[in-house]
N, CA, C and O of each residue as an XYZ file, in Angstrom:
888
protein
N     -94.124     79.813    162.937
C     -95.342     80.191    162.158
C     -95.366     81.328    160.937
O     -96.093     81.484    159.956
N     -94.378     81.945    161.401
C     -93.990     83.414    160.281
C     -93.596     82.701    158.962
O     -93.706     83.292    157.888
N     -93.141     81.443    159.045
C     -92.835     80.927    157.670
C     -94.300     80.776    156.759
O     -94.383     80.897    155.536
N     -95.108     80.562    157.446
C     -96.569     80.383    156.824
C     -96.948     81.463    156.032
O     -97.710     81.226    155.094
N     -96.500     82.799    156.256
C     -96.836     84.012    155.442
C     -96.732     83.872    154.051
O     -97.458     84.559    153.332
N     -95.682     82.830    153.424
C     -95.691     82.371    152.187
C     -96.884     82.033    151.428
O     -97.204     82.468    150.322
N     -97.527     81.167    152.193
C     -98.660     80.807    151.939
C     -99.932     81.809    151.552
O    -100.740     81.759    150.625
N     -99.772     82.681    152.588
C    -100.769     83.978    152.362
C    -100.460     84.780    151.276
O    -101.384     85.407    150.757
N     -99.089     84.903    150.735
C     -98.653     85.555    149.523
C     -99.294     84.975    148.473
O     -99.968     85.619    147.669
N     -99.137     83.872    148.434
C     -99.617     83.092    147.186
C    -101.163     82.974    147.162
O    -101.621     82.940    146.020
N    -102.067     82.904    148.167
C    -103.116     82.968    148.011
C    -103.854     84.304    147.918
O    -105.015     84.363    147.511
N    -103.085     85.481    148.342
C    -103.578     86.618    147.814
C    -103.078     86.889    146.456
O    -103.924     87.183    145.612
N    -101.898     86.840    146.125
C    -101.426     86.985    144.895
C    -102.416     86.434    143.662
O    -102.779     87.113    142.702
N    -102.686     85.345    143.865
C    -103.608     84.459    143.180
C    -104.850     85.118    142.741
O    -105.286     85.335    141.610
N    -105.398     85.431    144.127
C    -106.800     86.213    144.202
C    -106.680     87.402    143.417
O    -107.676     87.601    142.721
N    -105.735     88.288    143.307
C    -105.472     89.405    142.847
C    -105.322     89.455    141.349
O    -105.508     90.419    140.606
N    -104.889     88.034    141.002
C    -104.501     87.807    139.550
C    -103.339     88.310    139.097
O    -103.176     88.546    137.900
N    -102.332     88.544    140.086
C    -100.879     88.831    139.586
C    -100.431     87.694    138.774
O    -101.057     86.646    138.621
N     -99.042     88.056    138.156
C     -98.438     87.221    137.375
C     -98.114     85.898    138.579
O     -97.622     86.034    139.699
N     -98.523     84.764    137.979
C     -98.082     83.596    138.915
C     -96.619     83.218    139.245
O     -96.323     82.652    140.297
N     -95.789     83.533    138.372
C     -94.353     83.623    138.399
C     -93.840     84.361    139.633
O     -93.137     83.930    140.547
N     -94.424     85.738    139.417
C     -94.020     86.725    140.370
C     -94.651     86.485    141.808
O     -94.175     87.003    142.818
N     -95.748     85.664    141.814
C     -96.328     85.622    143.055
C     -95.447     84.382    143.884
O     -95.054     84.524    145.042
N     -95.245     83.288    143.154
C     -94.256     82.393    143.642
C     -93.057     82.749    143.985
O     -92.588     82.258    145.012
N     -92.274     83.694    143.201
C     -90.992     84.045    143.779
C     -91.171     84.936    144.864
O     -90.417     84.732    145.815
N     -92.101     86.017    144.984
C     -92.549     86.666    146.164
C     -92.744     85.892    147.427
O     -92.329     86.291    148.515
N     -93.461     84.647    147.225
C     -93.710     83.822    148.424
C     -92.399     83.072    148.956
O     -92.204     82.850    150.151
N     -91.555     82.723    147.966
C     -90.616     82.265    148.389
C     -89.486     83.110    149.109
O     -88.723     82.724    149.994
N     -89.567     84.381    148.503
C     -88.635     85.275    149.424
C     -89.286     85.668    150.920
O     -88.553     85.949    151.868
N     -90.512     85.657    151.003
C     -91.500     85.788    152.109
C     -91.011     84.669    153.243
O     -90.571     84.909    154.368
N     -91.184     83.591    152.716
C     -90.975     82.588    153.563
C     -89.210     82.196    153.934
O     -88.798     81.577    154.915
N     -88.535     82.687    152.989
C     -87.151     82.334    153.258
C     -86.742     83.724    154.391
O     -86.094     83.388    155.382
N     -86.985     84.740    154.303
C     -86.917     85.891    155.104
C     -87.329     85.504    156.421
O     -86.627     85.531    157.432
N     -88.668     85.099    156.316
C     -89.203     84.786    157.701
C     -88.566     83.699    158.602
O     -88.691     83.630    159.824
N     -87.764     82.745    157.695
C     -87.072     81.672    158.304
C     -85.712     82.189    158.502
O     -84.887     81.311    158.756
N     -85.215     83.543    158.443
C     -83.919     83.810    158.844
C     -82.879     83.669    157.602
O     -81.674     83.810    157.813
N     -83.289     83.435    156.529
C     -82.468     83.591    155.688
C     -82.238     84.970    154.858
O     -83.044     85.901    154.857
N     -81.018     84.947    154.159
C     -80.976     86.505    153.607
C     -81.247     86.313    152.080
O     -81.304     85.251    151.459
N     -81.399     87.576    151.625
C     -81.789     87.363    150.086
C     -80.766     86.658    149.259
O     -81.150     86.037    148.268
N     -79.588     86.692    149.551
C     -78.685     86.175    148.817
C     -78.843     84.306    148.935
O     -78.774     83.480    148.025
N     -79.076     84.095    150.446
C     -79.348     82.638    150.529
C     -80.666     82.273    149.922
O     -80.810     81.070    149.708
N     -81.519     82.953    149.646
C     -82.841     82.720    148.973
C     -82.594     82.228    147.482
O     -83.102     81.276    146.889
N     -81.598     83.225    147.027
C     -81.238     83.207    145.657
C     -80.557     81.914    145.239
O     -80.698     81.223    144.230
N     -79.677     81.770    146.441
C     -78.847     80.370    146.132
C     -79.474     79.264    146.264
O     -79.024     78.238    145.755
N     -80.825     79.278    147.092
C     -81.827     78.010    147.117
C     -82.588     77.936    145.807
O     -82.945     76.843    145.368
N     -82.822     78.967    145.228
C     -83.435     79.089    143.957
C     -82.714     78.291    142.775
O     -83.278     77.516    142.003
N     -81.301     78.645    142.783
C     -80.318     78.317    141.833
C     -80.061     76.764    142.115
O     -80.020     75.948    141.195
N     -79.910     76.461    143.302
C     -79.985     74.984    143.708
C     -81.141     74.068    143.143
O     -80.929     73.024    142.527
N     -82.243     74.524    143.392
C     -83.185     73.944    142.989
C     -83.553     73.786    141.491
O     -84.140     72.809    141.027
N     -83.137     74.863    140.795
C     -83.416     74.801    139.467
C     -82.336     73.711    138.862
O     -82.630     72.807    138.079
N     -80.935     74.006    139.428
C     -80.063     72.964    138.946
C     -80.318     71.666    138.801
O     -80.134     70.948    137.818
N     -80.865     71.354    140.113
C     -81.016     69.715    140.531
C     -82.425     69.422    139.625
O     -82.592     68.223    139.403
N     -83.366     70.239    139.118
C     -84.449     69.845    138.542
C     -84.489     70.621    137.271
O     -85.559     71.106    136.902
N     -83.397     70.774    136.576
C     -83.497     71.477    135.326
C     -84.094     70.539    134.174
O     -84.461     70.958    133.077
N     -84.131     69.318    134.558
C     -84.785     68.312    133.541
C     -86.260     68.628    133.244
O     -86.805     68.437    132.157
N     -86.906     69.194    134.476
C     -88.259     69.703    134.363
C     -88.549     70.485    133.176
O     -89.546     70.196    132.514
N     -87.677     71.587    132.779
C     -87.945     72.422    131.959
C     -87.781     71.812    130.464
O     -88.199     72.394    129.464
N     -87.205     70.728    130.451
C     -87.238     70.050    128.970
C     -88.615     69.861    128.619
O     -88.770     69.627    127.420
N     -89.645     69.892    129.296
C     -91.178     69.429    129.023
C     -91.305     70.922    128.040
O     -91.849     70.773    126.945
N     -90.926     72.023    128.330
C     -91.277     73.241    127.850
C     -91.111     73.298    126.259
O     -91.804     74.001    125.523
N     -90.032     72.403    125.823
C     -89.752     72.226    124.475
C     -90.818     71.526    123.437
O     -90.801     71.340    122.220
N     -91.656     71.256    124.377
C     -92.911     70.192    123.732
C     -93.828     71.539    123.011
O     -94.265     71.440    121.864
N     -94.011     72.615    123.742
C     -94.866     73.579    123.334
C     -94.457     74.081    122.054
O     -95.314     73.876    121.194
N     -93.286     74.754    121.588
C     -93.031     74.918    120.340
C     -93.144     74.055    119.300
O     -93.448     74.429    118.167
N     -92.928     72.962    119.588
C     -92.885     71.815    118.748
C     -94.218     71.469    118.195
O     -94.407     71.085    117.041
N     -95.249     71.656    119.227
C     -96.739     71.408    118.933
C     -97.305     72.691    118.177
O     -98.207     72.603    117.344
N     -96.679     73.929    118.550
C     -97.068     74.864    117.820
C     -96.617     74.984    116.092
O     -97.297     75.396    115.152
N     -95.500     74.563    116.107
C     -95.064     74.226    114.705
C     -96.040     73.189    113.726
O     -96.465     73.484    112.609
N     -96.256     71.986    114.407
C     -96.978     71.058    113.794
C     -98.367     71.514    113.482
O     -98.907     71.273    112.402
N     -99.005     72.265    114.585
C    -100.352     72.646    114.310
C    -100.127     73.722    113.183
O    -100.821     73.430    112.210
N     -99.587     74.564    113.038
C     -99.305     75.397    111.926
C     -99.362     74.907    110.686
O     -99.902     75.437    109.714
N     -98.669     73.652    110.744
C     -98.677     72.773    109.486
C     -99.727     71.988    109.284
O     -99.600     71.037    108.513
N    -100.986     72.235    109.944
C    -101.942     71.470    109.740
C    -102.288     70.068    110.307
O    -103.048     69.282    109.741
N    -101.666     69.840    111.460
C    -101.710     68.532    112.070
C    -103.429     68.380    112.338
O    -104.072     67.444    111.864
N    -103.918     69.255    113.015
C    -105.224     69.571    113.587
C    -106.394     68.950    112.490
O    -107.377     68.253    112.746
N    -105.955     69.421    111.299
C    -106.951     69.259    110.307
C    -106.730     67.887    109.578
O    -107.593     67.240    108.984
N    -105.476     67.587    109.731
C    -104.995     65.977    109.195
C    -105.746     65.135    110.382
O    -106.449     64.176    110.063
N    -105.637     65.394    111.338
C    -106.357     64.250    112.546
C    -107.744     64.292    112.124
O    -108.295     63.215    111.894
N    -108.427     65.434    111.979
C    -109.997     65.547    111.884
C    -110.284     64.940    110.673
O    -111.287     64.227    110.685
N    -109.610     65.038    109.519
C    -109.837     64.389    108.392
C    -109.728     62.894    108.593
O    -110.611     62.116    108.230
N    -108.676     62.548    109.149
C    -108.325     61.048    109.394
C    -109.298     60.154    109.950
O    -109.501     58.994    109.593
N    -109.962     60.883    110.980
C    -110.825     59.927    111.809
C    -112.323     59.950    110.987
O    -113.111     59.005    111.025
N    -112.538     61.116    110.296
C    -113.795     61.317    109.598
C    -113.753     60.107    108.514
O    -114.845     59.715    108.102
N    -112.770     59.590    108.103
C    -112.894     58.554    107.098
C    -113.488     57.202    107.540
O    -114.013     56.430    106.739
N    -113.368     56.947    108.939
C    -113.850     55.856    109.522
C    -115.249     56.153    109.970
O    -115.410     56.735    111.043
N    -116.251     55.807    109.252
C    -117.752     56.154    109.448
C    -118.038     55.562    110.454
O    -118.765     56.290    111.130
N    -117.775     54.179    111.154
C    -118.003     53.370    112.326
C    -117.398     53.705    113.512
O    -117.577     53.084    114.559
N    -116.630     54.742    113.377
C    -115.993     55.262    114.744
C    -116.794     56.467    115.280
O    -117.014     57.449    114.571
N    -117.287     56.347    116.740
C    -117.907     57.474    117.324
C    -117.128     57.917    118.490
O    -116.147     57.267    118.852
N    -117.543     59.096    119.164
C    -116.902     59.730    119.872
C    -116.460     58.989    121.113
O    -115.352     59.111    121.636
N    -117.489     58.170    121.551
C    -117.430     57.366    122.805
C    -116.632     56.456    122.641
O    -115.618     56.565    123.331
N    -116.695     55.415    121.865
C    -115.488     54.271    121.864
C    -114.309     54.836    121.444
O    -113.297     54.269    121.854
N    -114.148     55.870    120.688
C    -112.799     56.150    120.485
C    -112.155     56.875    121.742
O    -110.989     56.563    121.980
N    -112.741     57.771    122.551
C    -112.300     58.188    123.985
C    -111.976     57.095    124.693
O    -110.907     57.000    125.295
N    -113.049     56.012    124.672
C    -112.499     55.034    125.809
C    -111.534     54.379    125.358
O    -110.843     53.813    126.204
N    -111.149     54.224    123.900
C    -109.882     53.483    123.556
C    -108.508     54.465    124.160
O    -107.427     54.006    124.531
N    -108.852     55.712    124.136
C    -107.580     56.326    124.176
C    -107.376     56.241    126.120
O    -106.326     56.172    126.759
N    -108.633     56.277    126.564
C    -108.531     56.356    128.271
C    -107.723     54.894    128.617
O    -106.867     54.791    129.496
N    -108.178     53.793    127.740
C    -107.440     52.517    128.380
C    -105.917     52.815    127.848
O    -105.007     52.450    128.593
N    -105.568     53.469    126.576
C    -104.074     53.679    126.238
C    -103.335     54.560    127.348
O    -102.191     54.307    127.727
N    -104.096     55.606    127.822
C    -103.548     56.363    128.816
C    -103.517     55.913    130.449
O    -102.938     56.476    131.378
N    -104.132     55.014    130.455
C    -103.996     54.266    131.856
C    -102.942     53.203    131.817
O    -102.070     53.049    132.671
N    -103.115     52.486    130.734
C    -102.150     51.357    130.833
C    -100.561     52.034    130.665
O     -99.732     51.606    131.469
N    -100.201     52.838    129.886
C     -98.985     53.535    129.676
C     -98.472     54.381    131.110
O     -97.323     54.451    131.547
N     -99.629     54.943    131.632
C     -99.251     55.585    132.780
C     -98.899     54.578    134.192
O     -98.242     54.887    135.186
N     -99.603     53.259    133.868
C     -99.368     52.339    134.790
C     -97.956     51.716    134.786
O     -97.498     51.020    135.691
N     -97.284     52.086    133.557
C     -95.901     51.554    133.134
C     -94.981     52.534    133.471
O     -93.789     52.420    133.186
N     -95.523     53.648    134.155
C     -94.459     54.845    134.075
C     -94.264     55.892    132.899
O     -93.420     56.786    132.959
N     -94.924     55.745    132.069
C     -94.759     56.603    130.816
C     -95.800     57.684    130.892
O     -96.449     57.881    129.865
N     -96.051     58.401    131.936
C     -96.776     59.433    132.173
C     -96.418     60.494    131.516
O     -97.252     61.383    131.686
N     -95.400     60.868    130.718
C     -95.179     62.137    129.553
C     -95.393     61.727    128.306
O     -95.447     62.564    127.406
N     -95.548     60.384    128.045
C     -96.109     59.959    126.679
C     -97.174     60.796    125.858
O     -97.103     61.081    124.662
N     -98.091     61.102    126.674
C     -99.214     61.916    126.217
C     -99.608     62.949    127.129
O     -99.038     62.921    128.220
N    -100.361     63.758    126.955
C    -100.847     64.999    127.943
C    -101.807     65.856    127.055
O    -102.244     65.577    125.938
N    -101.994     66.795    127.703
C    -103.047     67.887    127.243
C    -102.297     68.596    126.009
O    -102.869     68.750    124.930
N    -100.816     69.069    126.271
C    -100.267     69.820    125.182
C     -99.690     68.723    124.207
O     -99.778     68.990    123.008
N     -99.179     67.666    124.519
C     -98.451     66.684    123.603
C     -99.740     66.154    122.667
O     -99.635     66.396    121.464
N    -100.948     65.452    123.117
C    -101.575     64.803    122.173
C    -103.141     65.283    122.319
O    -103.857     64.984    121.364
N    -103.748     65.988    123.400
C    -105.014     66.296    123.360
C    -105.286     67.261    122.480
O    -106.142     67.118    121.608
N    -104.534     68.401    122.638
C    -104.889     69.661    121.854
C    -104.460     69.338    120.040
O    -105.206     69.621    119.102
N    -103.322     68.802    119.941
C    -103.187     68.599    118.529
C    -103.693     67.556    117.825
O    -103.800     67.635    116.601
N    -104.124     66.273    118.625
C    -104.622     65.070    117.795
C    -106.002     64.725    118.511
O    -107.090     64.840    117.948
N    -105.842     64.329    119.701
C    -107.148     63.622    120.385
C    -108.518     64.401    120.098
O    -109.533     63.988    119.536
N    -108.238     65.660    120.658
C    -109.454     66.593    120.472
C    -110.033     66.703    119.031
O    -111.234     66.558    118.798
N    -109.147     66.953    118.132
C    -109.704     67.307    116.641
C    -110.230     65.981    116.040
O    -111.069     65.940    115.140
N    -109.611     64.810    116.673
C    -110.218     63.465    116.159
C    -111.587     63.145    116.592
O    -112.507     62.642    115.947
N    -111.527     63.591    117.983
C    -112.784     63.283    118.505
C    -114.159     64.201    117.812
O    -115.299     63.771    117.638
N    -113.658     65.512    117.511
C    -114.594     66.334    116.885
C    -114.904     65.982    115.423
O    -115.862     66.424    114.788
N    -113.947     65.109    114.958
C    -114.119     64.599    113.665
C    -115.074     63.580    113.524
O    -115.829     63.464    112.559
N    -115.006     62.516    114.937
C    -115.840     61.523    114.887
C    -117.317     61.746    115.042
O    -118.208     61.062    114.539
N    -117.462     62.916    115.895
C    -118.868     63.641    115.959
C    -119.258     64.048    114.659
O    -120.397     63.762    114.288
N    -118.588     64.593    114.001
C    -118.962     65.447    112.665
C    -119.216     64.397    111.601
O    -120.250     64.512    110.943
N    -118.521     63.541    111.394
C    -118.816     62.255    110.466
C    -120.012     61.500    110.732
O    -120.423     60.768    109.832
N    -120.678     61.563    111.897
C    -122.040     61.044    112.037
C    -123.221     62.194    112.028
O    -124.320     62.086    111.485
N    -122.702     63.350    112.784
C    -123.813     64.286    112.678
C    -123.966     65.368    111.710
O    -125.020     65.932    111.414
N    -122.676     65.618    111.203
C    -122.502     66.769    110.057
C    -121.845     67.721    111.140
O    -121.208     67.446    112.156
N    -122.241     69.024    110.539
C    -121.599     70.339    111.233
C    -121.962     70.403    112.714
O    -123.145     70.221    113.001
N    -121.279     70.587    113.470
C    -121.585     70.632    114.944
C    -121.283     72.301    115.456
O    -120.478     73.103    114.983
N    -122.298     72.476    116.651
C    -122.247     73.929    117.061
C    -120.989     74.112    117.991
O    -120.285     73.220    118.466
N    -120.864     75.543    118.148
C    -119.464     75.645    119.101
C    -119.731     75.050    120.245
O    -118.803     74.340    120.633
N    -120.934     75.085    121.131
C    -121.054     74.343    122.283
C    -120.754     73.078    122.267
O    -120.134     72.630    123.231
N    -121.104     72.250    121.229
C    -121.133     70.934    121.061
C    -119.446     70.638    121.193
O    -118.848     69.859    121.935
N    -118.942     71.584    120.166
C    -117.273     71.447    120.015
C    -116.561     71.599    121.187
O    -115.564     70.916    121.417
N    -117.068     72.603    122.103
C    -116.469     72.802    123.193
C    -116.509     71.443    124.382
O    -115.665     71.117    125.217
N    -117.553     70.978    124.125
C    -117.984     69.853    125.109
C    -117.254     68.632    124.781
O    -116.917     67.829    125.651
N    -117.000     68.476    123.519
C    -116.351     67.443    122.919
C    -114.753     67.437    123.661
O    -114.181     66.543    124.284
N    -114.369     68.666    123.345
C    -112.911     68.984    123.683
C    -112.746     68.733    125.248
O    -111.800     68.078    125.684
N    -113.682     69.268    126.030
C    -113.555     69.243    127.527
C    -113.649     67.356    127.843
O    -112.863     66.772    128.590
N    -114.508     66.843    127.265
C    -114.511     65.200    127.406
C    -113.245     64.756    126.991
O    -112.827     63.857    127.720
N    -112.489     65.067    126.082
C    -111.236     64.753    125.731
C    -110.186     64.980    126.698
O    -109.321     64.158    127.001
N    -110.325     66.237    127.200
C    -109.350     66.839    128.282
C    -109.597     66.021    129.340
O    -108.581     65.484    129.780
N    -110.702     65.726    129.940
C    -111.012     65.014    131.104
C    -110.592     63.661    130.808
O    -110.235     63.159    131.874
N    -110.482     62.932    129.965
C    -110.315     61.688    129.762
C    -108.677     61.374    130.029
O    -108.155     60.498    130.718
N    -108.217     62.194    129.395
C    -106.829     62.294    129.710
C    -106.099     62.510    131.055
O    -105.082     61.886    131.357
N    -106.799     63.610    131.988
C    -106.613     63.451    133.289
C    -107.136     62.236    133.946
O    -106.306     61.626    134.620
N    -108.063     61.861    133.906
C    -108.497     60.693    134.361
C    -107.674     59.450    134.200
O    -107.384     58.730    135.155
N    -107.295     59.213    132.925
C    -106.621     58.139    132.784
C    -105.097     58.158    133.375
O    -104.523     57.139    133.759
N    -104.516     59.491    133.392
C    -103.254     59.673    134.133
C    -103.323     59.577    135.488
O    -102.509     58.913    136.129
N    -104.503     60.371    136.136
C    -104.430     60.462    137.674
C    -104.490     58.856    138.139
O    -103.636     58.376    138.884
N    -105.571     58.119    137.621
C    -105.837     56.705    138.072
C    -104.797     55.662    137.589
O    -104.854     54.518    138.039
N    -103.817     56.029    136.660
C    -103.036     55.063    136.320
C    -101.569     55.101    136.915
O    -100.813     54.200    137.278
N    -101.448     56.473    136.879
C    -100.042     56.326    137.560
C     -99.719     55.974    138.874
O     -98.533     55.883    139.191
N    -100.524     55.783    139.603
C    -100.622     55.094    140.895
C    -100.128     53.858    141.110
O     -99.496     53.472    142.094
N    -100.493     53.154    139.990
C     -99.841     51.730    139.739
C     -98.629     51.450    139.570
O     -98.124     50.371    139.882
N     -97.948     52.552    138.974
C     -96.407     52.278    139.029
C     -95.748     52.933    140.288
O     -95.845     54.012    140.872
N     -95.011     51.738    140.438
C     -94.176     51.814    142.154
C     -93.437     52.777    142.287
O     -93.287     53.275    143.403
N     -92.682     53.361    140.987
C     -91.783     54.829    141.423
C     -92.365     55.924    141.067
O     -91.625     56.854    140.746
N     -93.839     56.126    141.022
C     -94.081     57.425    141.040
C     -94.198     58.175    142.321
O     -94.187     57.493    143.346
N     -94.330     59.728    142.453
C     -94.060     60.416    143.519
C     -95.007     60.234    144.576
O     -94.700     60.281    145.767
N     -96.307     59.999    144.079
C     -97.396     59.887    145.104
C     -97.201     58.481    145.958
O     -97.573     58.462    147.131
N     -96.699     57.479    145.444
C     -96.522     56.087    145.957
C     -95.431     56.232    147.057
O     -95.536     55.823    148.213
N     -94.331     56.901    146.493
C     -93.112     57.114    147.392
C     -93.375     57.826    148.544
O     -92.950     57.546    149.665
N     -94.323     59.065    148.144
C     -94.482     59.998    149.316
C     -95.403     59.172    150.717
O     -95.186     59.239    151.927
N     -96.251     58.570    150.106
C     -97.254     57.598    151.036
C     -96.390     56.370    151.829
O     -96.714     55.860    152.902
N     -95.257     56.051    151.042
C     -94.480     54.992    151.651
C     -93.338     55.788    152.666
O     -92.760     55.163    153.555
N     -93.124     57.065    152.446
C     -92.210     57.553    153.287
C     -93.085     58.096    154.480
O     -92.534     58.120    155.581
N     -94.207     58.474    154.399
C     -95.003     59.181    155.350
C     -95.342     57.841    156.583
O     -95.149     57.987    157.790
N     -95.830     56.678    155.994
C     -96.236     55.483    156.680
C     -94.936     55.104    157.590
O     -94.972     54.811    158.785
N     -93.816     55.174    156.782
C     -92.504     54.737    157.432
C     -92.306     55.791    158.582
O     -92.026     55.318    159.683
N     -92.397     56.934    158.491
C     -92.284     57.714    159.602
C     -93.237     57.646    160.679
O     -92.987     58.211    161.743
N     -94.271     57.030    160.510
C     -95.275     56.683    161.587
C     -95.015     55.575    162.066
O     -95.700     55.308    163.054
N     -94.065     54.574    161.666
C     -93.779     53.150    162.161
C     -94.457     52.179    161.404
O     -94.537     51.034    161.850
N     -94.973     52.483    160.287
C     -95.553     51.380    159.349
C     -94.761     51.193    158.055
O     -94.657     52.068    157.196
N     -94.210     49.974    157.989
C     -93.479     49.725    157.013
C     -94.265     48.959    155.878
O     -94.967     47.964    156.054
N     -94.018     49.611    154.664
C     -94.996     49.002    153.464
C     -93.854     49.166    152.343
O     -92.973     50.016    152.212
N     -94.243     47.889    151.488
C     -93.302     48.108    150.183
C     -94.188     48.992    149.303
O     -95.387     49.152    149.531
N     -93.446     49.627    148.153
C     -94.306     50.263    147.071
C     -95.437     49.500    146.527
O     -96.630     49.796    146.470
N     -94.728     48.330    146.096
C     -95.867     47.475    145.510
C     -96.869     46.987    146.077
O     -97.724     46.380    145.432
N     -96.940     47.157    147.326
C     -98.188     46.641    148.285
C     -99.345     47.812    148.096
O    -100.545     47.555    147.999
N     -98.712     49.289    148.057
C     -99.828     50.297    147.681
C     -99.961     50.215    145.825
O    -101.044     50.407    145.273
N     -99.109     50.007    145.306
C     -99.550     49.871    143.815
C    -100.396     48.898    143.673
O    -101.245     49.188    142.830
N    -100.532     47.888    144.123
C    -101.513     46.770    143.906
C    -102.954     47.174    144.111
O    -103.900     46.806    143.414
N    -103.004     48.032    145.223
C    -104.421     48.455    145.725
C    -104.729     49.633    145.007
O    -105.810     50.147    145.294
N    -103.918     50.283    143.987
C    -104.454     51.153    143.246
C    -105.068     50.724    141.863
O    -105.615     51.519    141.099
N    -104.901     49.244    141.603
C    -105.245     48.789    140.665
C    -106.865     48.803    140.548
O    -107.463     49.334    139.613
N    -107.503     48.115    141.674
C    -109.148     48.244    141.612
C    -109.681     49.762    141.405
O    -110.641     50.084    140.704
N    -108.963     50.510    142.063
C    -109.494     52.118    141.794
C    -109.278     52.559    140.548
O    -110.031     53.450    140.156
N    -108.378     52.135    139.765
C    -108.044     52.265    138.269
C    -109.236     51.789    137.354
O    -109.733     52.389    136.400
N    -109.557     50.614    137.858
C    -110.409     49.683    137.155
C    -111.774     50.224    137.025
O    -112.411     50.383    135.984
N    -112.241     50.565    138.624
C    -113.576     51.370    138.653
C    -113.531     52.945    137.870
O    -114.471     53.341    137.180
N    -112.529     53.587    138.061
C    -112.496     55.085    137.246
C    -112.660     54.701    135.998
O    -113.313     55.507    135.335
N    -112.227     53.555    135.314
C    -112.215     53.323    133.687
C    -113.786     53.030    133.700
O    -114.401     53.669    132.846
N    -114.386     52.369    134.330
C    -115.792     51.871    134.143
C    -116.910     53.174    134.196
O    -117.902     53.363    133.493
N    -116.420     53.881    135.163
C    -117.365     55.057    135.556
C    -117.191     56.104    134.360
O    -118.183     56.682    133.913
N    -115.874     56.343    133.836
C    -115.700     57.483    132.818
C    -116.154     56.942    131.649
O    -116.870     57.601    130.894
N    -115.741     55.545    131.350
C    -116.366     54.994    130.265
C    -117.837     54.935    130.019
O    -118.271     55.074    128.876
N    -118.642     54.729    131.068
C    -120.041     54.898    131.171
C    -120.427     56.482    130.925
O    -121.437     56.723    130.264
N    -119.738     57.421    131.381
C    -120.060     58.791    131.084
C    -119.815     58.957    129.524
O    -120.670     59.572    128.887
N    -118.848     58.515    128.955
C    -118.354     58.542    127.594
C    -119.570     58.151    126.771
O    -120.094     58.942    125.986
N    -120.048     56.797    126.989
C    -121.075     56.241    126.280
C    -122.484     57.206    126.479
O    -123.192     57.522    125.522
N    -122.688     57.506    127.518
C    -123.763     58.384    127.693
C    -123.576     59.800    127.033
O    -124.559     60.262    126.454
N    -122.585     60.428    127.058
C    -122.476     61.598    126.122
C    -122.538     61.017    124.784
O    -123.350     61.665    124.124
N    -122.071     60.156    124.172
C    -122.000     59.908    122.782
C    -123.659     59.798    122.383
O    -124.170     60.301    121.382
N    -124.347     59.020    123.419
C    -125.795     58.936    122.953
C    -126.572     60.143    122.936
O    -127.512     60.324    122.162
N    -126.127     61.065    123.893
C    -126.805     62.425    123.898
C    -126.428     63.143    122.516
O    -127.304     63.794    121.947
N    -125.472     63.068    122.103
C    -125.120     63.764    120.876
C    -125.953     63.360    119.606
O    -126.428     64.100    118.746
N    -126.011     61.798    119.730
C    -126.785     61.309    118.696
C    -128.283     61.537    118.793
O    -128.944     61.555    117.755
N    -128.938     61.736    120.142
C    -130.123     62.132    120.106
C    -130.394     63.705    119.797
O    -131.502     64.105    119.442
N    -129.392     64.463    119.950
C    -129.614     66.022    119.601
C    -129.210     66.381    118.047
O    -129.437     67.466    117.511
N    -128.581     65.281    117.447
C    -128.299     65.165    115.839
C    -129.717     64.628    115.185
O    -129.982     64.821    113.998
N    -130.637     63.905    116.129
C    -131.711     63.316    115.579
C    -132.961     64.055    115.552
O    -134.008     63.695    115.015
N    -132.693     65.337    116.313
C    -133.884     66.288    116.292
C    -134.164     67.046    115.179
O    -135.130     67.809    115.179
């Protein structure tokens, strides 16, 4: 039970708003020491985990790239591009992105888009441009609401699309857990049942986006 002290360290550290990296490292040391490991052994475990999962840090390379292209005016170009298409409104535009995100995630391409890769530099500015092309200049509250809908669309598309891919971690975890309980299933059996959920999620969020679009039009008409 002493090994659970690491969880308490995480909860207290986040509640006190300490640096998340320091909190996680401290929790790991507390857990390791409570399990009977020495400081050197804990550090060795850190090194082994980093070496085996070093490819994860490659995603951090996206951040400076996004920063460079934003500085070069990517957001402004994206907003200008969508504003040229007068017939495009924010609802259908985000529904199209939702379909793209779900389909690519279902194929295992979960990193092809995301909050840093596509939402902040392109999708959110384009959604703002779609609103501005119909209603003119928008308020800061409306701008933040559009950005929130764009971010939510990416999250929903990824969350409900990735479970259709048979090699995703969540599917493999469920298969392993069920196997440990004596229930043998193939990953494809779970993936198939994720399809109806993804369709329902698409319909529900698509309806929310249409209602959001209509609300913006009504507010602009006042």
